N, C-alpha and C positions, 0 to 999 in steps of 0.2 A: 382204658385205651391198652396196648399190647405197647411194649418199649423193645420188640425185637429188630425193629429200622432204626429205633432212637441211638444216637452213639456215645453217648456222655459216659454208657457205662464201657466202653473202650478207648474214655479218656481223646477221643477227636469228636468235633460237633461238624457240622454242617456252617461255613463262615457266612457272616453278612455286616453288612455297611451301611445305614441308614437303611435299614430294612429290603435289602437287595442283598440277595443270596449268591453262593456261589462255591463250589467246590476246590480245594488247596491241594495243589501237588508239593508245594516247599514252603515251610513257615519260618521265619527267623525274627528274633527279638534283640538288639540292642543296647546295651545298658553302660554302667559304670560309675566313677567318679571321675569329676575334673579336678585337676591340682598344678599347683605352680612347682615344679621342679628346679632344683638349684646342684649346679655341678661348681666346683671351684677349681680355678688352675692350681698345680704340684698339692694338690690334697687329696687326699683319702675319703675326706669328710663329702655326704652328700646331704642335700636338706628338700623335704617334701609338705608343702601346705596345702591342705585338703580345702577345696571351694566351692564344696557341694556334688550333689549328686547332679549326672547327665540324664538330660529329657530320654527317655524311649523311645526306639523308633523299632517300627515292626516293618518286615518286609515279606509280601506273601504273594505266592506264583498261584494265580485262579487261573481255569481252564472250564469250557463251556464246549458240549459234546452233542447236545442232543439238535434239534432238526432246527431250533432257534436260536441256536447260537448266538449270532450276528444282534441279537435283537437284546438278549441277554445281556450280551459283552458292553452294549449301547446303554443299557439301562444302567450299569454296573459306572460305566465311565463319566455318565451324566451325575451320579450321584458323587463321585469324585469332586467333580468340577463344581457341584453346588455350595453355596456359601456356606459359612458357619461350623463347627467341627460336629460328629456325630455319631455315632454308640456303635462301634466294632464289635462283633461278634468273635473273637479267636479262635482257631479251630482246637487250642490245646490251651489258651493260656486267659480263658475266661473273658469278660467282656470290660472293654475301654473305651471311654471316651477320646476321641483321637480326630486329627485333622489331617486329609490327605496332602501329602506331600507332592505325589506325581501318579501319575499311573502312565502306563503304554501298553495297547494295546494290540496282538499281532494278529492275523488273518491267516490260517495254513492256508496256502493256493494250491501249492502241487505236495506237498511230501502228506498231508493227513488232513484232504480237504471235511470240512466238516467239523473244525474244530479251531476254537479263537482259544487265545491266551493273553494274559493280562498280568503284567508285573505294579505293585503297587508298593508302594512308600507312605507308613503313617507313622506320625509322630502324637504322642501325648496333649490331649488341650487339656487338661486341669486348670480351672481360672487362676488369675495371677492374685498370691497370697492365700492362697484356700489352704494349702497343706493337707494332712489327711480329713480332718475335720470339717474343711471346706466342702471335698468332693465327699464326705460321706454327708452330711447335714445339709437342712434347707430343703424345708418341704418339695419346692417348684424346681430346684436346681438338682437334685438329688436323681443320679444314674439311676439309682432301682426305680424312682416313680417314672423316668421317661420310658423305661424298659417295663414296667408293670401297665403305665399307658398303653403303650404297642400293643400290649398283648392282649388286653380289654377290646379297644379298638376292632382289633382283628377276631374276636372268639365272641364277644355278645352279637348275637343275631340274630332275634327276635322273629324277623319277619320270617325268617326260614323255618319255624318252628309251627308244627299244624297245633291247632287247638285240641283240646282244653289248655296243652303244657304250655302254651304261648301266653296264655294269662298267667302262668304260673310264674312264670320268668318274669316278666315287666311287673308282678306284684311283689315277686324278691327285691327288683330293683327300686321299685317305689319306697318298699319298708325301708332301706338300708338309707336312703334319699331323704324320708323322714324324720330318722330318728339321727341322720346328721343334722337337718334343719332345727329340729327342735332345741339341740345341744346350742347350736350357733343364735339361736334364738336368746338362750337364758345367756349367754356370755355379752352377747354384744349390745352395747349402751345406749340409748335413745339418741344422744349427740354424735355416735358415729359416723363417718363418712355416708353422704348417700348411696353412695355407690356400693357398698355395705348392705344397705336395709334393701337395696334392687336386686343383690346375691340373691338376698333369703324370699325374696319372692319369685324369683325365678325356681329355687328348689322346693319351692311347696307348688308352683305349676307342673314340675316335672313329677313331683309325689303325686298330684291329683289327675295330672293327664296322660291316658297311656300312650297316646299319639308320640306327645315328645317324650316318653318312658319308654319307648321302641328303640330310638336312635341313640346311638352308642355315645354320641360327640355330648349328647344334651345330656344325659348319666355322667358321665365322666367330669363334664364343666361342675354340675351341681356339687357331686361329692368333692370334687378336687377343692374348689371355693370355698365351700364349709371347712374342711381340714387345714387348708391354709387360713382362714380367718379364726378361728377356734383360739391356737396358740398367742395369737395377737393381742388378744383380750383376757387373757388368765395369763395375772402376775407370779403367781406362784407354781413354779415347777411338779410341787407335790399334786396339787389339785390337777395342774396339767398332766400329769401319767395317769392321775386316777380315771379321768377323766378320757384320755385315750385308749387306754386299759378297756373301760366299758364300753366303747365304740367300738373298739376289736370284739370284743364277746358277743356283741348286737351279730355276726356275722360267723358265727363257730358253725353252723350245720352245715352236711354236705347236701349237695343236691341228689336225690330221689328221683327226678327225671328220665324217660327211656334216654338211651346212649344216643348220639348224635348231635346235632344241633342244638336239640334243647338242653343235655344236660350241660354240654360246651359253654352256652349263654349264658345258665344261671350261675356256672362255677365262676365264670369270667367275673362276674360281678361282683361274688363271695371275694373271689382275691383279691380284686382292686380295692375293696372297702378296707381288708384285712390290711393290705400290704401297706395302704395311705394310714391306718391306725397305728401300726407297726413302726413308720417311721416318725409318727408324734410321739409314742411312747419313747422311740432311742433319741430323738431330742430332747424330750424333757429328762429324760433319764442320767443325759450329760449336762443339763443346767442343775440340778438337784446339788442340795447340800448334804450329806450323810456325816453323821459323827461317828458311825464304824462301819465296819468292812461287809460286816454280815447283809447290812443295809442295803450297802452298795450292789453287791452278786445277788441280794431277789431280786433287785430292779433289772439287772442282765438277764438272771433266770426267763424272768416274766417276760419280755420282749424277745428275747433267742425262742419262747414257745412259737411265740405267732410267726415267728421268721421261720422257723423250724418247719410248722405246718406246711406253711406255702410253698416251702422249698418241696417237701417230698408231694406235694399237689402238682406242682410244676413238674417235675420230675415223673409224673407218673402219668402227667399230660403230653409228654414229648416235648414239654414245651422248653427248651435247652437255654434261650437266651435268658428268660426271667430265673429257671432255675440258677444257672450261671452267678446274675447279677446278686438274688438271694443271697446266696452261699457268700460272694464275693464282702458283701456289705454286714451279713453278720461277722464275718471274719474280723472285717476292720473295728467294727462296735464291740466286739469282742475283748481285743487288744485294747483298744481306748479304756474302756468302763475297769477290764485290769488293771491299767496302768494308773487309772485316779484311786480304787477301791485298795490296793496292797499301799497306799500311800497313807491309810486311815487307820487307826489302833484296831489291833484284832483282840479276838473275845477269847474268854477261858472259861473252862466248864469245871466244878470241884463237885464231886460225890461226896457228901459227907455222910452216907451211911444211914442217916437217918434226920428228922428236923432240927434247925440249930438256929440260934439268935444272929440276927443281922451283925453287931457287933462282933460276935464271935468270929463269922464269915469274915470280914470287913479284914480283921486281925490275920488270918488265915493266909487269905489271898495278897493282901498289901503291905502287911506287917504294920499296918494302921487302921485301928478302930474307927476312927474318925471319919472313915470313907462309907459306912454303911448306907448312907442317902443315896448313894451313887448304885450300889446295890440293889437297893430298897425300888431304882425306878426302872429295873428290869426285871426282878424277881416278885414274886406275890408271896405276901405275908399273912400269914393263916390267923383264925383270930386269939391265938394264941402268941401271936408276936414272932412267928418264926419263919424260916423259909423251908421251903419242901426241900429234900436231901441233895437235890441237883440243884447249884447254883449257879449261874450266871452272870460273869463281869467285864468288864474291858481287863485287857490282858497287862501285869503290871509290864511298865517298859525299862526294867533292870531287875 
């Protein structure tokens, strides 16, 4: 799909709230810090105590100028009045989970007939006690999960695809559901709640019944239930990470179907599966225990590889909301993993220009030959009891 009419390249995208799109003429954001200020009589001294970040407030002015501007404005008004927070795609600031504090719709009856404007005020609506980690992680509560699901429900439309390609689309969906179901069966114990076993049976039904697999909500429910259940029953984060990575690799292919509903539908299910797997990889990566900084950075790189591929696919498909949310998720995940990684011991590599005995390498690196066992765990010892010329070890602390 051409990106000629996609506005991300211009740093401005069509805005939306809870899926209702609109165009903005003005967009402002408020933020800052809360603080207690102190000024004392007859003194040149002042005081300030930081009380934390202010809640962010977004002010947007929307306009509607089409023939159905009244209906479009009404849809936005109802979205603002509907219960619970929703996803705001800001025209310049990415995606945010927000609540609509107020909305004022104005119909221009004389000055500009055929135009309606809406003044809106939104506040960020992060869960209480969430912080960055709470916003980022949690398979169900993740903003990325919600945005990915909305894109999938919109784009997965096998009923609009002609044969034989309709069968190809459904086969791809069923294959991914079956792969997820098989892993779920392996990790769910016999004494698990009956609801989880029923979910597995429903996953099998979707994987075998073309009619069920042609409905987006059925496929999404099957994939989501699997990706939600699997981490619950894997206690080892290392195993969980590897499992999620294998699931992500099950959907690495790109669609080769004809342009239109066929390729959009197949790409939608591939993207949905990989986004769920990437969220699972990120959760597991943050839960793992790392001995060295390179291990943490390797997990970061593996997860970002999946997220980067999906962001590029969303960008190419003009799916602005999903592209921005993946980019936002990846940025926060990178920050958190770097914070974790650089608290770990670093590595040092020494080139001895030839084979070297572990005792000698340990003495050179640590000034202590008794630490040779540490080097032997990270480097291969040949038949002569020597390391290869390049020896890697934990960097000395002093």
